[in-house]
C-alpha positions as CSV (number, residue, x, y, z in Angstrom):
1,M,26.8,-9.0,-8.8
2,F,26.2,-6.3,-11.5
3,Q,24.0,-3.6,-11.9
4,L,21.9,-2.8,-14.9
5,E,20.4,-0.1,-16.0
6,V,17.1,-0.2,-17.6
7,D,15.3,3.0,-19.3
8,R,11.9,3.5,-18.6
9,P,9.4,3.5,-22.1
10,F,8.0,7.2,-21.2
11,V,8.9,10.3,-19.8
12,N,7.8,11.5,-16.4
13,Q,6.2,15.5,-16.2
14,R,9.7,17.5,-16.1
15,G,10.0,15.2,-20.0
16,N,12.5,13.2,-18.7
17,R,13.0,9.6,-18.6
18,D,13.3,8.1,-15.5
19,T,16.2,4.9,-15.0
20,D,15.9,1.9,-12.9
21,I,18.3,0.1,-11.9
22,I,18.3,-3.5,-11.2
23,N,20.7,-6.0,-9.1
24,M,22.0,-9.0,-11.4
25,V,23.3,-11.6,-10.2
26,A,25.5,-14.2,-12.1
27,W,26.9,-17.7,-11.8
28,R,29.8,-20.1,-12.7
29,K,30.5,-19.7,-16.5
30,Q,27.4,-17.6,-17.2
31,A,29.5,-15.0,-14.3
32,E,33.1,-15.8,-16.6
33,N,31.6,-15.2,-19.3
34,V,29.1,-11.3,-18.3
35,A,33.1,-10.4,-16.7
36,K,34.7,-11.5,-19.9
37,H,32.2,-10.0,-22.5
38,M,30.3,-7.1,-21.0
39,K,31.2,-3.6,-20.9
40,E,29.5,-0.4,-19.3
41,G,27.3,1.0,-22.1
42,H,26.7,-2.0,-24.2
43,M,22.6,-3.4,-25.0
44,V,22.2,-6.3,-23.3
45,A,19.2,-9.2,-23.1
46,A,19.1,-10.7,-20.3
47,E,16.6,-13.4,-18.5
48,G,16.5,-15.1,-15.1
49,R,14.4,-15.7,-11.9
50,L,13.5,-12.9,-9.4
51,Q,14.9,-13.3,-5.6
52,V,14.7,-11.6,-3.2
53,R,16.8,-12.4,0.7
54,S,17.2,-11.0,3.9
55,F,19.5,-10.2,6.2
56,R,20.5,-8.6,9.4
57,R,22.7,-5.5,9.6
58,N,23.1,-3.3,13.1
59,G,20.4,-5.2,14.2
60,R,17.4,-4.4,11.1
61,K,16.5,-6.3,8.7
62,V,17.9,-5.8,5.2
63,L,15.5,-6.5,2.0
64,V,17.2,-6.9,-1.2
65,T,15.5,-7.6,-4.5
66,E,18.1,-9.0,-7.5
67,V,17.4,-10.9,-10.7
68,V,19.7,-14.8,-10.7
69,A,20.5,-14.2,-14.4
70,D,20.2,-17.5,-16.2
71,S,21.1,-15.8,-19.8
72,V,23.3,-12.7,-20.0
73,R,23.6,-11.6,-24.2
74,V,25.2,-8.7,-25.6
75,L,23.2,-7.5,-28.2
76,E,25.1,-4.2,-29.0
77,E,29.1,-3.8,-28.0
78,E,28.2,0.4,-28.1
79,T,25.3,2.6,-27.7
80,T,25.1,5.6,-28.8
81,T,22.9,8.8,-28.7
82,K,21.1,9.6,-32.0
83,T,20.6,13.6,-32.2
84,E,19.3,15.8,-34.8
85,D,20.5,18.3,-36.1
86,Q,18.3,21.8,-35.5
């Protein structure tokens, strides 16, 4: 399992961009490729299916929502933040 951070395309009332954390699951060769090529800060494209599962922890039902990856590709090896001189 790994996580993707996805910036929302709009700013909130405080002028900040919120970020969603997406739980991702990859299996077999796809998992090997993710482990080998994907690093923190890389921009990636991912496709897959949404999966909701549940289990019991300390007598309480826990729901987990995740994306089971069919394809994950590294688009850029480093993401940079552009700043403007003022």
